[in-house]
C-alpha positions, -999 to 999 in steps of 0.1 A, spaced: -916 286 584 -927 251 587 -925 234 622 -904 201 622 -918 173 643 -890 160 666 -912 136 687 -896 102 688 -910 77 660 -918 41 668 -893 18 652 -909 -7 631 -895 -42 634 -888 -58 601 -902 -94 597 -875 -120 593 -878 -151 569 -876 -173 598 -910 -158 611 -926 -162 576 -915 -197 566 -894 -214 593 -897 -246 575 -878 -233 544 -899 -252 522 -912 -234 490 -928 -240 460 -922 -271 439 -891 -268 417 -892 -277 381 -891 -314 391 -923 -311 410 -904 -319 445 -906 -293 470 -877 -271 473 -857 -265 506 -832 -238 510 -795 -250 522 -785 -245 558 -750 -232 563 -739 -267 577 -751 -281 542 -729 -258 523 -701 -263 545 -705 -302 543 -709 -302 504 -681 -275 495 -652 -301 486 -677 -316 463 -675 -282 444 -638 -287 433 -632 -305 401 -603 -329 392 -592 -332 355 -566 -349 337 -550 -329 307 -538 -351 281 -512 -347 254 -491 -318 270 -455 -314 267 -449 -340 242 -476 -363 250 -476 -365 288 -506 -363 311 -510 -338 340 -537 -337 369 -551 -304 376 -578 -294 402 -601 -265 402 -593 -237 422 -612 -229 457 -630 -193 459 -602 -184 480 -574 -194 456 -594 -180 427 -597 -148 446 -558 -147 452 -550 -153 419 -572 -126 407 -557 -101 432 -522 -110 420 -532 -104 385 -534 -67 391 -503 -46 398 -508 -9 399 -479 13 385 -490 52 389 -527 57 384 -534 27 358 -538 -9 370 -520 -36 347 -530 -70 343 -500 -92 353 -505 -121 332 -472 -139 342 -477 -138 379 -515 -148 375 -505 -180 353 -478 -191 375 -499 -190 405 -526 -209 389 -505 -234 376 -487 -237 412 -520 -242 428 -540 -260 402 -513 -286 391 -516 -315 416 -496 -341 396 -468 -335 394 -464 -313 425 -439 -285 414 -419 -260 435 -424 -224 427 -391 -222 411 -398 -253 389 -429 -234 379 -411 -203 368 -386 -222 347 -414 -240 332 -434 -206 327 -401 -193 308 -392 -223 287 -431 -237 278 -456 -229 253 -490 -240 245 -487 -269 267 -485 -246 297 -514 -225 280 -536 -254 278 -532 -263 313 -540 -228 325 -571 -229 303 -585 -259 318 -577 -246 353 -597 -216 342 -626 -236 330 -629 -259 358 -625 -231 383 -649 -205 366 -623 -181 361 -631 -157 331 -601 -140 318 -622 -117 300 -638 -104 329 -604 -93 342 -598 -76 311 -631 -58 311 -623 -49 348 -589 -31 338 -604 -12 308 -633 1 332 -607 11 359 -585 29 333 -616 47 317 
């Protein structure tokens, strides 16, 4: 029978990036300028610039609607709402997801939830066109939702 060493081992402290390169400057980028990683303050200050607004023209008989890309929190909320679990298999609830996207993403005209529901029940390709633009500028991929559903069901 082999003896086991139970003596305390010396813990090795991992080195941090701060110790190795506290200036946060790294090799030059493709433009020849030294790269610097962002700070948390940089990210927080520039986050609102990441949200895109866009006009969707020629919808609902030639009208224009103004939309805004969803924040990461809003997009996650929409994705979460898209799944409904009935029994063992999750189902994609496209209607709930589209209405939430429309309500959060359309900024002109601003509509109440009941109005969005009525529009969703009566509109066709114009509603779909607006959702497609919100998807595009928000980075929401419906195909990835479909894939997630099929993987979960398998």
